[in-house]
C-alpha positions as CSV (number, residue, x, y, z in Angstrom):
1,M,20.1,11.8,5.9
2,K,21.5,10.2,2.7
3,D,24.3,8.9,4.9
4,H,21.7,7.3,7.2
5,L,20.0,5.6,4.1
6,L,23.5,4.3,3.0
7,H,23.9,2.7,6.4
8,L,20.5,1.1,6.3
9,V,21.4,-0.5,2.9
10,E,24.6,-1.8,4.2
11,D,23.1,-3.4,7.1
12,V,20.6,-5.5,5.0
13,Q,21.4,-9.2,5.0
14,G,19.9,-9.9,1.7
15,D,20.1,-9.6,-2.0
16,V,19.8,-6.4,-4.1
17,N,16.0,-6.7,-4.4
18,Q,15.8,-6.6,-0.6
19,K,18.0,-3.6,-0.3
20,I,16.0,-1.8,-2.8
21,C,12.8,-2.7,-0.9
22,I,14.4,-1.1,2.2
23,V,15.2,2.1,0.2
24,R,11.7,2.3,-1.0
25,E,10.3,1.9,2.5
26,Y,12.6,4.6,3.9
27,L,11.6,7.0,1.2
28,Q,8.0,6.2,1.9
29,A,8.5,7.0,5.5
30,R,10.2,10.3,4.8
31,T,7.4,11.1,2.3
32,L,4.7,10.4,5.1
33,Q,6.8,12.6,7.4
34,S,6.5,15.5,4.9
35,L,2.8,15.0,4.2
36,Q,2.2,14.9,8.0
37,E,4.1,18.2,8.4
38,D,1.8,19.7,5.6
39,G,-1.2,18.6,7.6
40,V,-2.7,16.2,5.1
41,F,-4.0,13.8,7.8
42,A,-6.6,16.3,8.5
43,R,-7.9,15.6,4.9
44,W,-6.6,12.3,3.9
45,A,-6.9,8.7,5.3
46,F,-4.1,6.2,4.8
47,H,-5.0,2.7,3.5
48,G,-3.6,-0.2,1.3
49,G,-0.6,-2.4,1.6
50,T,1.9,0.2,2.8
51,A,-0.5,1.3,5.5
52,L,-0.7,-2.4,6.6
53,R,3.1,-2.6,6.8
54,F,3.6,0.6,8.6
55,L,0.7,0.2,11.2
56,F,0.6,-3.6,11.6
57,S,4.0,-4.8,10.5
58,L,2.7,-6.7,7.4
59,P,5.7,-8.9,6.4
60,R,5.8,-7.8,2.9
61,F,7.0,-4.6,1.3
62,S,4.7,-2.4,-0.7
63,E,5.2,0.0,-3.6
64,D,2.5,2.7,-3.4
65,L,1.2,5.2,-0.7
66,D,-2.5,5.0,-1.0
67,F,-4.9,7.6,0.5
68,A,-8.6,8.6,0.4
69,L,-10.1,11.9,1.1
70,V,-11.8,11.9,4.6
71,H,-14.6,14.0,3.1
72,A,-15.3,13.3,-0.5
73,G,-15.3,16.5,-2.7
74,E,-13.1,18.5,-0.6
75,D,-9.8,20.1,-2.2
76,A,-7.2,17.5,-1.5
77,L,-4.5,20.2,-1.9
78,F,-2.5,17.5,-3.7
79,E,0.0,19.7,-5.6
80,R,0.7,21.7,-2.4
81,A,1.5,18.6,-0.3
82,L,3.8,17.2,-3.0
83,K,5.7,20.5,-3.1
84,R,6.3,20.1,0.6
85,V,7.7,16.6,0.0
86,Q,9.8,17.8,-3.0
87,G,11.3,20.6,-0.9
88,A,12.2,18.4,2.0
89,F,14.1,15.9,-0.2
90,Q,15.8,18.6,-2.2
91,A,17.1,20.3,1.0
92,E,18.9,17.2,1.7
93,G,20.6,16.9,-1.8
94,Y,18.3,14.4,-3.4
95,D,17.9,14.8,-7.2
96,I,14.1,14.6,-7.3
97,A,11.2,15.4,-9.8
98,I,7.5,14.9,-9.4
99,K,5.2,13.9,-12.3
100,G,1.6,13.8,-11.5
101,K,-2.0,13.7,-12.6
102,P,-3.7,15.9,-9.8
103,E,-6.8,16.4,-11.8
104,K,-8.0,12.7,-11.9
105,T,-10.7,11.3,-9.6
106,V,-7.7,9.3,-8.2
107,A,-4.9,11.9,-8.1
108,S,-1.6,10.3,-8.5
109,A,2.0,11.3,-8.8
110,F,5.4,9.6,-9.1
111,I,8.1,11.0,-6.8
112,G,11.3,10.3,-8.9
113,F,14.8,10.1,-7.5
114,T,17.4,10.2,-10.2
115,G,20.8,8.5,-9.5
116,L,19.9,7.4,-6.0
117,L,20.2,3.7,-6.5
118,Y,23.6,4.4,-8.4
119,E,24.8,6.3,-5.4
120,L,23.8,3.5,-3.1
121,G,25.7,0.9,-5.3
122,L,22.4,-0.8,-6.1
123,S,22.4,0.1,-9.9
124,P,25.1,0.4,-12.5
125,Q,23.1,3.0,-14.3
126,R,23.5,6.6,-12.9
127,P,20.4,8.0,-14.8
128,R,18.1,5.4,-13.4
129,I,15.1,6.9,-11.8
130,F,13.6,5.3,-8.7
131,S,10.0,6.3,-7.9
132,V,7.6,6.3,-5.0
133,K,3.9,6.5,-6.2
134,V,1.3,8.5,-4.2
135,E,-2.4,8.2,-4.8
136,V,-5.4,10.0,-3.3
137,D,-8.9,8.8,-4.1
138,T,-11.0,12.1,-4.2
139,N,-14.3,10.3,-4.5
140,P,-14.0,7.3,-2.1
141,P,-16.9,4.9,-1.5
142,V,-18.9,5.9,1.7
143,G,-18.9,3.9,4.9
144,A,-15.2,3.7,5.9
145,T,-14.4,4.0,9.5
146,K,-11.2,5.8,10.5
147,D,-8.6,5.7,13.3
148,T,-5.4,7.5,14.2
149,T,-2.3,5.7,15.3
150,L,1.2,6.8,16.5
151,V,3.9,4.5,15.0
152,R,7.7,4.6,14.4
153,R,9.0,3.2,11.2
154,H,12.3,5.1,10.3
155,V,10.7,8.3,11.7
156,T,7.7,8.9,14.1
157,L,4.3,9.3,12.4
158,N,0.9,10.1,13.6
159,L,-1.2,8.4,10.8
160,H,-4.9,9.0,10.2
161,H,-6.0,5.7,8.4
162,Y,-8.8,3.3,7.8
163,D,-9.6,1.0,10.8
164,K,-9.0,-2.8,10.7
165,A,-12.4,-3.7,9.4
166,S,-12.3,-1.1,6.7
167,L,-8.6,-2.1,5.6
168,L,-9.9,-5.6,5.1
169,S,-12.7,-4.3,3.1
170,V,-10.3,-2.5,0.8
171,K,-8.4,-5.7,0.1
172,L,-11.6,-7.7,-0.5
173,H,-12.7,-5.1,-2.9
174,A,-9.4,-5.3,-4.8
175,L,-9.6,-9.1,-5.0
176,L,-13.2,-9.2,-6.1
177,S,-13.3,-6.3,-8.6
178,R,-10.1,-6.7,-10.5
179,P,-10.1,-9.0,-13.6
180,W,-6.9,-10.5,-12.3
181,C,-5.6,-11.4,-8.9
182,K,-2.2,-10.0,-7.7
183,G,-0.2,-12.5,-5.6
184,R,0.6,-9.7,-3.1
185,D,-3.2,-9.4,-2.4
186,L,-3.4,-13.0,-1.8
187,F,-0.5,-13.0,0.6
188,D,-2.2,-10.2,2.4
189,L,-5.4,-12.1,2.5
190,V,-3.7,-15.2,4.2
191,W,-2.2,-12.8,6.6
192,Y,-5.5,-11.2,7.4
193,L,-7.4,-14.5,7.8
194,A,-4.7,-16.2,9.8
195,D,-5.1,-13.7,12.5
196,R,-8.3,-14.8,14.3
197,T,-8.5,-11.6,16.3
198,W,-8.8,-9.4,13.1
199,P,-12.4,-8.1,12.9
200,Q,-14.8,-9.1,10.2
201,P,-14.9,-6.8,7.1
202,N,-16.7,-3.5,7.1
203,L,-19.5,-4.9,4.8
204,P,-21.5,-1.7,4.2
205,F,-18.2,-0.1,3.0
206,L,-17.2,-3.0,0.9
207,N,-20.7,-3.1,-0.8
208,S,-20.3,0.6,-1.4
209,A,-16.9,0.2,-3.0
210,L,-18.3,-2.8,-5.3
211,S,-21.3,-0.9,-6.3
212,Q,-19.0,2.0,-7.3
213,T,-16.9,-0.3,-9.6
214,G,-19.9,-2.1,-11.3
215,W,-20.1,-5.2,-9.2
216,K,-22.7,-7.7,-10.7
217,G,-22.8,-10.1,-7.9
218,P,-25.2,-10.3,-4.8
219,E,-24.9,-7.9,-1.9
220,L,-22.2,-9.3,0.4
221,V,-23.3,-10.2,4.0
222,A,-21.6,-12.1,6.8
223,E,-22.9,-15.4,5.4
224,N,-21.6,-15.1,1.8
225,W,-18.5,-12.9,1.3
226,R,-16.2,-15.8,1.9
227,K,-18.0,-17.8,-0.7
228,A,-17.7,-15.0,-3.2
229,L,-14.0,-15.0,-2.7
230,V,-13.7,-18.8,-3.2
231,E,-15.6,-18.5,-6.5
232,K,-13.3,-15.8,-7.6
233,L,-10.1,-17.7,-6.8
234,Q,-11.2,-21.0,-8.4
235,N,-9.4,-20.6,-11.6
236,L,-6.4,-18.7,-10.5
237,D,-2.9,-19.3,-11.8
238,W,-1.2,-20.0,-8.4
239,N,2.3,-20.3,-9.7
240,A,2.0,-16.8,-11.3
241,A,0.5,-15.5,-8.0
242,R,3.5,-16.8,-6.0
243,A,5.8,-15.3,-8.4
244,D,4.3,-11.9,-8.2
245,A,4.4,-11.7,-4.4
246,L,8.0,-13.2,-4.1
247,P,10.0,-10.0,-4.7
248,F,8.1,-8.2,-2.0
249,L,8.3,-10.7,0.9
250,E,10.5,-10.2,3.9
251,R,10.9,-14.0,4.1
252,P,10.8,-15.4,0.5
253,G,9.8,-18.7,1.8
254,E,6.5,-17.5,2.7
255,A,5.4,-17.3,-0.9
256,D,4.5,-21.0,-0.3
257,L,1.6,-19.9,1.8
258,I,-0.1,-18.6,-1.4
259,R,-1.8,-22.0,-2.2
260,P,-5.4,-22.9,-2.7
261,E,-5.4,-25.4,0.2
262,H,-4.4,-22.7,2.6
263,L,-6.6,-20.0,1.4
264,F,-9.7,-22.1,0.9
265,R,-9.2,-23.6,4.4
266,L,-9.0,-20.1,6.0
267,L,-12.2,-19.2,3.9
268,Q,-14.3,-22.0,5.2
């Protein structure tokens, strides 16, 4: 399977950064495959930027695999699942080590591949470690709605995930609750709002998430959630936001979509 990854990299018509993004996405797909074989989708729901890419072809690459427990308080069996991932990659000759914090409310781990980028001709440093991060929220806010979708991206996956309205709510929560705004989140917001068929956010779930993280604003309803976003984005450094998103975009020119005139028009 390493040979397949090498061929994928050779076929990429782009710079080293684009090739590295393809490597990460392939490793994410194989990680999801191992997690699926362990049965985690009976316990975990997929969400976040990588979920958007795998499920709905979001035109940007994403770094992390984000999950939430389907039933808060259950044993996530996090370490068991990661051992399955580790064993699958080691069987194919990858030099892999996993470092994690399974005891946290948001259990997290870095799946580190030593020397892989060097082998693929993407780094001059053999010891360089290239990582895929996995996170599972073991105490997620209430109210998310789930769905299951069969997709193919490098491998065939049957993914249990948040539905469209709840996925949008996760993104809105990130934008409203963080003290800073990531350009990647703003790009995703443009992508969401430009699709007029995308459903409105799951507002009970969004309010539950905001409450969990100390939201001081009003309860969000259909009439005011867009206004809350406009107020949050008023003093944003838009140049920094575009720079943040640029390395992750399939088409770098689309960084120009991250502008106040575009977002505020979509939020009217």
